[in-house]
RODO-2510 file (C-alpha; in nm, 4 decimals, decimal comma):
residues 379
     n   res          X          Y          Z
     1     m     0,0000     0,0000     0,0000
     2     t     0,1279     0,3443    -0,0884
     3     a     0,2374     0,5393     0,2193
     4     p    -0,0272     0,7921     0,3256
     5     t     0,0478     1,1614     0,3262
     6     a    -0,0404     1,1806     0,6960
     7     t    -0,1564     0,9770     0,9924
     8     l    -0,4001     1,1536     1,2219
     9     r    -0,4545     1,0220     1,5758
    10     p    -0,7630     1,1690     1,7427
    11     r    -0,7706     1,1492     2,1213
    12     d    -1,1480     1,1231     2,1494
    13     a    -1,4738     1,1615     1,9586
    14     a    -1,4493     1,5406     1,9662
    15     d    -1,1135     1,5192     1,7901
    16     v    -1,2640     1,2869     1,5286
    17     a    -1,5367     1,5439     1,4580
    18     e    -1,2861     1,8277     1,4302
    19     i    -1,0665     1,6328     1,1896
    20     l    -1,3577     1,5331     0,9691
    21     a    -1,4861     1,8886     0,9594
    22     s    -1,1529     2,0447     0,8644
    23     h    -0,9129     1,7931     0,7100
    24     p    -0,8864     1,8574     0,3352
    25     r    -0,7956     1,5067     0,2166
    26     a    -0,9710     1,1713     0,2057
    27     l    -0,9472     0,9639     0,5236
    28     e    -0,9234     0,5933     0,5929
    29     p    -1,0640     0,5129     0,9403
    30     l    -0,8518     0,2423     1,1039
    31     g    -0,8876     0,0525     1,4294
    32     g    -0,6826    -0,2661     1,4555
    33     r    -0,6064    -0,2719     1,0779
    34     s    -0,7116    -0,6365     1,0580
    35     k    -0,9438    -0,5741     0,7612
    36     r    -0,7311    -0,3327     0,5638
    37     e    -0,6684    -0,5918     0,2930
    38     l    -1,0416    -0,6387     0,2385
    39     g    -1,2301    -0,4341    -0,0184
    40     c    -1,0892    -0,2157    -0,2936
    41     p    -0,7559    -0,0471    -0,2111
    42     i    -0,7755     0,3262    -0,1523
    43     e    -0,5392     0,6205    -0,1306
    44     a    -0,6136     0,8338     0,1745
    45     d    -0,4661     0,9691     0,4935
    46     e    -0,4952     0,7371     0,7915
    47     l    -0,7409     0,8177     1,0679
    48     d    -0,5972     0,6056     1,3488
    49     l    -0,8771     0,5455     1,6000
    50     g    -0,6639     0,3483     1,8441
    51     a    -0,7332     0,5892     2,1315
    52     l    -1,1063     0,5178     2,1127
    53     a    -1,0706     0,1912     2,3009
    54     g    -1,1961     0,0500     2,6262
    55     i    -1,5148    -0,1003     2,7641
    56     e    -1,7353     0,1869     2,8793
    57     t    -2,0209    -0,0045     3,0417
    58     y    -2,0985    -0,3711     3,0724
    59     e    -2,4125    -0,4964     3,2426
    60     p    -2,4135    -0,8773     3,2401
    61     a    -2,7625    -0,8928     3,3910
    62     e    -2,8947    -0,6754     3,1067
    63     l    -2,6941    -0,8591     2,8363
    64     v    -2,5546    -0,5356     2,6957
    65     l    -2,2049    -0,3942     2,6483
    66     t    -2,0840    -0,0535     2,5309
    67     a    -1,7236     0,0033     2,4254
    68     g    -1,5074     0,2370     2,2227
    69     a    -1,5146     0,1386     1,8574
    70     a    -1,1429     0,0563     1,8541
    71     t    -1,1635    -0,1765     2,1546
    72     p    -0,9795    -0,4984     2,0650
    73     l    -1,2242    -0,7811     2,0145
    74     r    -1,0139    -1,0065     2,2340
    75     d    -1,0647    -0,7660     2,5276
    76     v    -1,4400    -0,7736     2,4734
    77     e    -1,4477    -1,1519     2,4485
    78     r    -1,2327    -1,1850     2,7609
    79     a    -1,4675    -0,9631     2,9610
    80     l    -1,7709    -1,1519     2,8362
    81     a    -1,6165    -1,4906     2,9120
    82     a    -1,5559    -1,3835     3,2722
    83     s    -1,9350    -1,3542     3,3058
    84     s    -2,0048    -1,6690     3,0996
    85     q    -2,1336    -1,4642     2,8063
    86     r    -2,0354    -1,4153     2,4422
    87     l    -2,1121    -1,2453     2,1115
    88     a    -2,3724    -1,4669     1,9498
    89     f    -2,2698    -1,3968     1,5896
    90     e    -1,9184    -1,5389     1,6358
    91     p    -1,7042    -1,2839     1,4447
    92     p    -1,4698    -1,4624     1,2021
    93     d    -1,0978    -1,3956     1,2166
    94     f    -0,9313    -1,3811     0,8741
    95     g    -0,5858    -1,3317     1,0243
    96     a    -0,4463    -1,6624     0,8999
    97     l    -0,6121    -1,6274     0,5592
    98     l    -0,4767    -1,2773     0,4973
    99     g    -0,1589    -1,3068     0,7005
   100     a     0,0731    -1,3627     0,4071
   101     a    -0,0606    -1,0484     0,2399
   102     r    -0,0135    -0,8130     0,5310
   103     g     0,2603    -0,9456     0,7541
   104     e     0,1888    -1,0028     1,1213
   105     p    -0,1806    -1,0498     1,2098
   106     k    -0,3493    -0,7405     1,3476
   107     a    -0,6055    -0,7300     1,6255
   108     q    -0,9706    -0,7129     1,5308
   109     t    -1,1779    -0,4407     1,6948
   110     l    -1,5415    -0,4410     1,7967
   111     g    -1,6175    -0,1430     1,5731
   112     g    -1,4469    -0,3049     1,2763
   113     v    -1,6485    -0,6229     1,3146
   114     l    -1,9727    -0,4242     1,3200
   115     a    -1,8752    -0,1873     1,0368
   116     t    -1,8098    -0,4859     0,8102
   117     n    -2,1086    -0,6878     0,9389
   118     l    -1,9098    -1,0092     0,9391
   119     a    -2,0459    -1,3175     1,1139
   120     g    -1,9114    -1,6669     1,1556
   121     s    -2,0611    -2,0118     1,1367
   122     r    -2,3252    -1,9510     1,4035
   123     r    -2,4975    -1,6999     1,1747
   124     v    -2,7530    -1,9616     1,0680
   125     a    -2,8832    -1,9706     1,4255
   126     a    -2,7889    -1,6335     1,5733
   127     g    -2,8099    -1,3921     1,2802
   128     a    -2,5640    -1,1372     1,1445
   129     a    -2,3572    -0,8846     1,3374
   130     r    -2,6124    -0,6120     1,2593
   131     d    -2,8811    -0,8108     1,4399
   132     h    -2,6917    -0,7564     1,7682
   133     f    -2,5851    -0,3959     1,7039
   134     l    -2,8066    -0,1896     1,9343
   135     g    -2,6598     0,1588     1,9288
   136     c    -2,3635     0,3789     1,8508
   137     a    -2,2037     0,7181     1,8643
   138     a    -2,0544     0,8233     1,5322
   139     v    -1,9347     1,1155     1,3215
   140     t    -2,0460     1,1890     0,9652
   141     g    -1,8124     1,2874     0,6855
   142     r    -1,9127     1,6488     0,7530
   143     g    -1,7813     1,6250     1,1080
   144     e    -2,1263     1,6074     1,2704
   145     r    -2,1518     1,3904     1,5810
   146     f    -2,4652     1,1842     1,6331
   147     d    -2,6026     0,9070     1,8518
   148     a    -2,8254     0,6330     1,7148
   149     g    -3,0139     0,3340     1,8465
   150     g    -3,0336     0,2587     2,2158
   151     r    -2,9033     0,0359     2,4910
   152     v    -3,1895    -0,2130     2,4703
   153     v    -3,3988    -0,3242     2,1745
   154     k    -3,7201    -0,1641     2,3012
   155     n    -3,5482     0,1776     2,3186
   156     v    -3,4459     0,1750     1,9516
   157     t    -3,6827     0,4240     1,7875
   158     g    -3,6911     0,6103     1,4573
   159     y    -3,4461     0,5131     1,1864
   160     d    -3,2348     0,2184     1,3000
   161     l    -2,9046     0,3709     1,1879
   162     p    -2,6829     0,1036     1,3467
   163     k    -2,8325    -0,1493     1,1028
   164     l    -2,7492     0,0903     0,8191
   165     l    -2,3920     0,1483     0,9347
   166     a    -2,3312    -0,2253     0,9771
   167     g    -2,1812    -0,3369     0,6485
   168     s    -2,1038     0,0170     0,5288
   169     w    -1,7286    -0,0450     0,5732
   170     g    -1,6641     0,3003     0,7178
   171     t    -1,7887     0,4810     0,4079
   172     l    -2,0817     0,6624     0,5731
   173     a    -1,9597     0,7602     0,9190
   174     v    -1,6845     0,6909     1,1704
   175     l    -1,7995     0,4830     1,4654
   176     t    -1,6610     0,6141     1,7947
   177     s    -1,8606     0,4025     2,0431
   178     v    -2,0803     0,0970     1,9938
   179     t    -2,3376    -0,0925     2,1988
   180     v    -2,4042    -0,4609     2,1405
   181     r    -2,6379    -0,7220     2,2752
   182     v    -2,4616    -1,0260     2,4216
   183     v    -2,5896    -1,3722     2,5121
   184     p    -2,5102    -1,6397     2,7706
   185     a    -2,2305    -1,8710     2,6658
   186     a    -2,3091    -2,2367     2,6130
   187     e    -2,2025    -2,4684     2,8939
   188     t    -2,0639    -2,7093     2,6390
   189     e    -2,0654    -2,7864     2,2679
   190     r    -2,0144    -3,0882     2,0476
   191     t    -1,9422    -3,1146     1,6778
   192     l    -2,0405    -3,4260     1,4888
   193     v    -1,7987    -3,5086     1,2071
   194     l    -1,9680    -3,7199     0,9401
   195     p    -1,7820    -3,8431     0,6297
   196     s    -1,9258    -3,7195     0,3000
   197     a    -1,7804    -3,7734    -0,0454
   198     t    -1,9633    -3,5131    -0,2531
   199     p    -2,1171    -3,1673    -0,2143
   200     e    -2,4576    -3,3128    -0,3079
   201     d    -2,4418    -3,5674    -0,0252
   202     a    -2,3087    -3,3040     0,2138
   203     l    -2,5885    -3,0632     0,1281
   204     a    -2,8474    -3,3317     0,2014
   205     v    -2,6900    -3,3918     0,5435
   206     l    -2,6595    -3,0218     0,6287
   207     t    -3,0165    -2,9492     0,5208
   208     a    -3,1580    -3,2396     0,7194
   209     a    -2,9606    -3,1402     1,0285
   210     l    -3,0718    -2,7772     1,0207
   211     g    -3,4301    -2,8826     0,9557
   212     s    -3,4320    -3,1232     1,2489
   213     a    -3,5678    -3,0549     1,5962
   214     h    -3,2228    -3,0846     1,7539
   215     d    -3,1239    -2,7162     1,7510
   216     v    -2,8126    -2,7366     1,5338
   217     s    -2,6282    -2,4030     1,5654
   218     s    -2,3747    -2,4520     1,2824
   219     a    -2,3611    -2,6740     0,9753
   220     a    -2,0619    -2,6840     0,7399
   221     y    -1,8767    -2,9090     0,4980
   222     d    -1,5019    -2,9353     0,4583
   223     p    -1,4056    -3,1930     0,1932
   224     a    -1,0995    -3,2785     0,3991
   225     r    -1,3065    -3,3513     0,7103
   226     g    -1,6654    -3,4172     0,6099
   227     c    -1,9899    -3,2664     0,7349
   228     l    -1,9590    -3,0691     1,0568
   229     l    -2,2669    -3,0238     1,2769
   230     r    -2,2557    -2,8316     1,6042
   231     v    -2,4942    -2,8521     1,8991
   232     e    -2,4552    -2,6283     2,2045
   233     g    -2,6115    -2,5780     2,5454
   234     f    -2,6263    -2,7545     2,8795
   235     a    -2,4193    -3,0722     2,8925
   236     a    -2,7083    -3,3169     2,9368
   237     s    -2,9087    -3,1537     2,6589
   238     v    -2,6115    -3,1478     2,4212
   239     a    -2,5382    -3,5168     2,4792
   240     a    -2,9011    -3,6102     2,4189
   241     r    -2,9412    -3,3913     2,1093
   242     a    -2,6134    -3,5073     1,9555
   243     g    -2,7210    -3,8685     1,9891
   244     a    -3,0711    -3,7975     1,8602
   245     l    -2,9296    -3,6032     1,5643
   246     r    -2,7038    -3,8899     1,4657
   247     a    -2,9985    -4,1284     1,4875
   248     a    -3,2233    -3,8975     1,2854
   249     l    -2,9608    -3,8780     1,0128
   250     a    -2,9111    -4,2569     1,0304
   251     r    -2,5373    -4,2005     1,0557
   252     s    -2,3436    -4,4194     1,2960
   253     d    -2,0115    -4,3484     1,1218
   254     g    -1,7749    -4,0620     1,1894
   255     g    -1,6797    -3,9151     1,5216
   256     e    -1,7259    -3,6058     1,7299
   257     v    -1,5231    -3,3471     1,9171
   258     a    -1,6195    -3,1269     2,2087
   259     d    -1,5511    -2,7920     2,3712
   260     d    -1,2083    -2,6434     2,2851
   261     a    -1,1524    -2,8836     1,9955
   262     s    -1,4984    -2,8046     1,8611
   263     r    -1,4468    -2,4289     1,8956
   264     a    -1,1147    -2,4578     1,7133
   265     i    -1,2842    -2,6265     1,4175
   266     w    -1,5435    -2,3501     1,3858
   267     a    -1,2810    -2,0781     1,4170
   268     e    -1,1004    -2,2394     1,1230
   269     i    -1,4197    -2,2727     0,9185
   270     g    -1,5318    -1,9151     0,9867
   271     g    -1,1880    -1,7757     0,9075
   272     a    -1,1440    -1,9956     0,5968
   273     t    -0,8041    -2,0934     0,7355
   274     a    -0,7765    -2,3978     0,5088
   275     l    -0,7613    -2,1685     0,2047
   276     a    -0,4682    -1,9584     0,3266
   277     q    -0,2132    -2,0961     0,0793
   278     w    -0,4049    -1,9741    -0,2272
   279     p    -0,3679    -1,6159    -0,3558
   280     v    -0,7353    -1,5636    -0,4414
   281     v    -1,0375    -1,6455    -0,2270
   282     w    -1,3999    -1,5629    -0,3056
   283     r    -1,6788    -1,5530    -0,0455
   284     i    -1,9915    -1,6548    -0,2344
   285     s    -2,3429    -1,6386    -0,0910
   286     v    -2,5985    -1,8557    -0,2726
   287     p    -2,9238    -2,0386    -0,2039
   288     p    -2,7953    -2,3609    -0,0424
   289     s    -2,9529    -2,5754    -0,3154
   290     d    -2,7343    -2,3960    -0,5732
   291     a    -2,4039    -2,4736    -0,4020
   292     p    -2,3266    -2,8058    -0,5807
   293     r    -2,3959    -2,6548    -0,9238
   294     v    -2,1849    -2,3444    -0,8517
   295     l    -1,8955    -2,5622    -0,7374
   296     v    -1,9123    -2,7694    -1,0569
   297     e    -1,9103    -2,4562    -1,2743
   298     l    -1,6239    -2,2893    -1,0860
   299     s    -1,4019    -2,5918    -1,0035
   300     p    -1,2119    -2,4148    -0,7223
   301     k    -0,8734    -2,5417    -0,6055
   302     r    -1,0196    -2,5863    -0,2556
   303     y    -1,3470    -2,4865    -0,0966
   304     l    -1,5538    -2,4853     0,2221
   305     l    -1,9313    -2,4780     0,2640
   306     d    -2,0805    -2,3008     0,5649
   307     w    -2,4223    -2,1723     0,6720
   308     g    -2,5817    -2,5007     0,5678
   309     g    -2,4430    -2,4657     0,2156
   310     g    -2,5401    -2,0997     0,1744
   311     l    -2,1822    -1,9714     0,1996
   312     i    -1,9032    -2,0946    -0,0255
   313     s    -1,5442    -1,9970     0,0476
   314     a    -1,3556    -2,0865    -0,2692
   315     a    -0,9851    -2,0645    -0,3523
   316     f    -0,8408    -2,0020    -0,6988
   317     a    -0,5118    -1,9210    -0,8641
   318     d    -0,6612    -1,6214    -1,0492
   319     v    -0,9418    -1,3732    -0,9856
   320     d    -1,1649    -1,4290    -1,2965
   321     a    -1,4535    -1,2238    -1,1574
   322     a    -1,6646    -1,2611    -1,4705
   323     r    -1,6630    -1,6401    -1,4425
   324     v    -1,7408    -1,6360    -1,0714
   325     r    -2,0354    -1,3998    -1,1043
   326     a    -2,1684    -1,5709    -1,4167
   327     a    -2,2129    -1,8854    -1,2084
   328     l    -2,4595    -1,7137    -0,9747
   329     r    -2,8359    -1,7371    -1,0125
   330     g    -2,9113    -1,4985    -0,7340
   331     g    -2,6799    -1,4491    -0,4407
   332     h    -2,3583    -1,2487    -0,4495
   333     a    -1,9823    -1,2915    -0,4570
   334     t    -1,7203    -1,0910    -0,2676
   335     l    -1,3498    -1,1059    -0,3483
   336     l    -1,2229    -1,1804     0,0002
   337     k    -0,8537    -1,2198    -0,0786
   338     a    -0,6450    -1,1128    -0,3784
   339     p    -0,3276    -0,9140    -0,4483
   340     r    -0,3680    -0,5374    -0,4292
   341     a    -0,3283    -0,4910    -0,8048
   342     a    -0,6070    -0,7404    -0,8734
   343     r    -0,8369    -0,5771    -0,6193
   344     a    -0,7771    -0,2392    -0,7816
   345     l    -0,9029    -0,3748    -1,1162
   346     t    -1,1952    -0,5830    -0,9898
   347     a    -1,5406    -0,5115    -0,8506
   348     v    -1,4583    -0,6582    -0,5114
   349     f    -1,8179    -0,6450    -0,3903
   350     q    -2,1170    -0,7647    -0,5891
   351     p    -2,2256    -0,4884    -0,8325
   352     q    -2,5606    -0,3425    -0,7302
   353     p    -2,8679    -0,3150    -0,9550
   354     p    -2,9057     0,0425    -1,0913
   355     a    -3,1900     0,1443    -0,8573
   356     l    -3,0062     0,0194    -0,5498
   357     a    -2,6799     0,1791    -0,6635
   358     l    -2,8583     0,5136    -0,7006
   359     a    -3,0037     0,4839    -0,3511
   360     a    -2,6588     0,3994    -0,2154
   361     r    -2,5059     0,7072    -0,3816
   362     r    -2,7748     0,9300    -0,2344
   363     l    -2,7189     0,7801     0,1081
   364     k    -2,3443     0,8312     0,0775
   365     h    -2,4001     1,1941    -0,0189
   366     a    -2,6245     1,2499     0,2831
   367     f    -2,3635     1,1227     0,5281
   368     d    -2,0429     1,2173     0,3443
   369     p    -2,1196     1,4731     0,0716
   370     d    -1,7550     1,5319    -0,0157
   371     g    -1,6815     1,1608    -0,0430
   372     r    -1,3837     1,1682     0,1942
   373     l    -1,4527     0,8557     0,4040
   374     n    -1,2931     0,5432     0,2559
   375     p    -1,3466     0,6638    -0,1033
   376     g    -1,3679     0,3694    -0,3401
   377     r    -1,3527     0,1019    -0,0685
   378     l    -1,6774    -0,0509    -0,1921
   379     g    -1,5832    -0,0065    -0,5591
***
């Protein structure tokens, strides 16, 4: 990445507002820098938000936490674990996948996770990051500070701006503080590992598992491992449901892992760690029934299925965006990993239909009329 002209380090939200109101050049908001290699590359001065860190309030009894946007995710997860709680949407960590492209892994931040709306394997049961994003303090591209949302769901009135900002990749406003809903952590978890030779067979297993009455929280397929089905909760319930699920699927083969070993598997699936050796990785969202056909048409070097077959992480030697997107019949494809030069020449995110693109431009103008926040990040 070309060295920026300047790095600005605001001390607090007031400094962020002053910089955005007066700085003449484009700005790239940065927290832990863990997602800098995602999206289209941009040329802008750095807005280093590292000072906006720290848990501001945490009320375990109310299942709500507020923290500075640049608070390291590991600090949040450590605080939650101390009260036997967690973030339900299981933010994925792409550190291993992107590590070769950007040197040493950088720490994820809570604000970065919400701004990119990334969720891991538990998304099929718990929803996306935006579904747990209750409120925020932020600054528009004009330097105007605003608060949005609330500290509990019932207090969220008017326009639900946190849902809008989730997935905007820092192009609309700079988050300075965020409030999230948290959930109790499971007492234990087990992952059934069932051999499967083809995507078609795997899809049948994943679909049956998610459609069962056994409360499967994650369902994935790794050709190197087989079908992976996770059940979580109290120990007695998990043991009973895991056994009942195996019986319902009529699968006595395979094995299972529990607790730390299970969590490690889902961290690897969510972060697409198995694809790290390839230079190009696409994240493709499709109707689960389309996954086998898309895989046949694309013939990736290596792939993973998650979200019950609705998410394909696929590795290639070259970008070939036209071929990837031509294989879709609905859904969308995001170029998750590629060299900078390739990202500069490719529509990294799925191109929007004209009406939606027009609405997005109008929205961008309302929040950032001069186009100085992450210009071009979304293509």
